[in-house]
N, C-alpha and C positions, 0 to 999 in steps of 0.2 A: 503492500501498499503507500503510495507518493504522499509526502506531506505536500497539506495545502495551506495558507498562510493569509491569514486577514490583514492587507495593508493599508496602510491612510497616507493624506499628506498634510496631517497638523500642523506639522513644523510649516509647511510651504502658506499655507491659510492663515496661520495669527502673525506668518509674515504682512501676511496682504491686509491683513486687520489691523492698520497702526501695529506693528509689531508690537501683539500684543503679544505678554508673558506670558511663561506655564503655570504660572501663578494666578493669573487673574483670570484664564482657562482653566483652572481648575476649581476656581471658588465660583463660575458659572455652572456648572455642572454638578457641584458637588463629591468631589472626587479632592485626592492631595496632590500634588504638586508631581511626588511620585510613581504616581498613575498615568500622570502625562509625558512623563518621561520615558516610563513601561513603556505603553503605548507611539512612544513616534520613535524608540529602538526597534519596535518587532516587537519587544520582547512580552508583551501583551494584548489578545483579544480577549476585546472590550464585550462586555456583555450587550445584548442590545438596543435594554433602554439606557443604558450609556454612549448608545452609537448615535443612537435619539437622540438624544442630550447634545452630549456635543457636535453634530449634524443643524440642530437648529439654532447652537450657538452661534454657528456660521452664515444662521439662514437660507442653507443649503440644502439639496435630496438630500439623505443618506448618499446614493452612490456616489456624488460630486466629492464627497467626506471617505470612505471607501471605498477600498476592491478589493476583489477576494481570486485569488492566481493559484499559482505554483508554482 
């Protein structure tokens, strides 16, 4: 079985949203800064609820923030 990964564009989106810090995003979505760090590094796949909260924080559809691939 091959490994599938959930990737994201969070780092780029933060930069494009007035250089939002990891802490600012974490506060907006109700997680720790360390969670945002882990997401950006690809070490953590978010719950569906968190994925939607992050997409909402950027006012984007889920598929413009997250992607699924091998």
